[in-house]
C-alpha positions in Angstrom: 39.2 -52.7 16.5 36.2 -54.2 15.3 34.4 -53.5 12.5 30.9 -52.8 12.5 28.4 -54.5 10.1 26.9 -52.2 7.5 23.9 -53.7 8.1 24.0 -53.3 11.8 24.4 -49.2 11.2 21.4 -49.0 8.5 19.4 -50.7 10.9 20.6 -47.9 14.1 20.0 -45.0 11.3 16.5 -46.4 10.4 15.4 -46.6 13.9 16.9 -43.3 14.7 14.8 -41.8 11.5 11.6 -43.0 13.2 12.0 -41.6 16.6 13.2 -38.3 14.6 9.7 -38.3 13.1 7.8 -39.5 16.1 9.1 -36.3 17.6 6.6 -33.6 16.2 5.4 -31.6 19.4 3.1 -28.6 18.7 1.2 -29.3 15.0 -2.1 -29.5 16.6 -1.4 -26.5 19.0 -0.1 -24.6 15.7 -3.3 -25.5 13.6 -5.8 -24.4 16.8 -4.1 -21.0 17.2 -4.2 -20.6 13.5 -8.3 -21.2 14.0 -8.4 -18.7 17.0 -6.6 -16.1 15.3 -9.4 -16.6 12.2 -12.1 -16.9 14.6 -11.5 -14.2 16.8 -10.3 -11.5 14.5 -11.7 -10.0 11.8 -9.7 -10.1 8.2 -6.5 -8.0 8.5 -6.8 -7.4 4.6 -10.2 -5.3 5.7 -8.1 -3.5 8.7 -5.7 -2.1 6.4 -8.1 -1.3 3.7 -9.6 0.8 6.5 -6.8 2.2 7.7 -5.9 2.8 4.1 -9.0 4.3 3.6 -8.3 6.9 6.5 -4.8 7.9 5.4 -6.1 9.0 2.2 -8.8 11.1 3.7 -6.4 12.7 5.9 -4.1 13.0 3.3 -6.7 14.6 0.8 -8.0 16.9 3.3 -4.7 18.1 4.6 -3.0 18.6 1.0 -6.2 20.7 0.3 -6.3 22.7 3.3 -2.2 23.4 2.5 -2.8 24.3 -1.3 -5.9 27.1 -0.1 -3.2 28.3 2.3 -0.9 29.4 -1.3 1.7 26.2 -0.3 2.3 25.6 -4.0 5.2 22.4 -3.5 2.4 20.1 -2.5 4.1 16.9 -4.6 6.2 15.6 -1.8 2.8 15.1 0.3 0.7 13.7 -1.9 3.1 10.9 -2.6 4.2 11.0 1.2 0.3 10.3 2.2 -0.1 8.1 -1.0 2.6 5.5 -0.6 1.5 5.4 3.2 -2.1 4.2 2.5 -0.7 1.9 -0.7 1.9 0.7 2.7 -1.0 -0.1 4.6 -2.7 -2.3 1.6 0.1 -4.1 1.2 0.7 -4.7 4.9 -2.5 -6.2 5.7 -1.9 -8.6 2.9 1.9 -9.7 4.0 0.1 -10.3 7.7 -2.7 -12.3 6.0 0.0 -14.5 4.2 2.6 -14.8 7.3 -0.5 -15.9 9.8 -2.6 -17.5 7.2 -5.6 -15.9 8.2 
């Protein structure tokens, strides 16, 4: 069996690496999609803050109503509504980081 020279193997690997670097389809399309997302949607941070404020207001009204009706154990309700609002704030930042909006 004939031995292949090392220079030939290196030249072949160099050519294959060049072909691999040219085969990057979709980069322009991904940048266009990012521009479309930033142009057509308002900030996910703003949306999450609005939803968190709505959750906070609804939670405050429900907790106040339960407290006025004599329900003494409202700490679980307070924690649930607080963490729902906190989750929405963090989810907005998470979505913004993922999509780069």
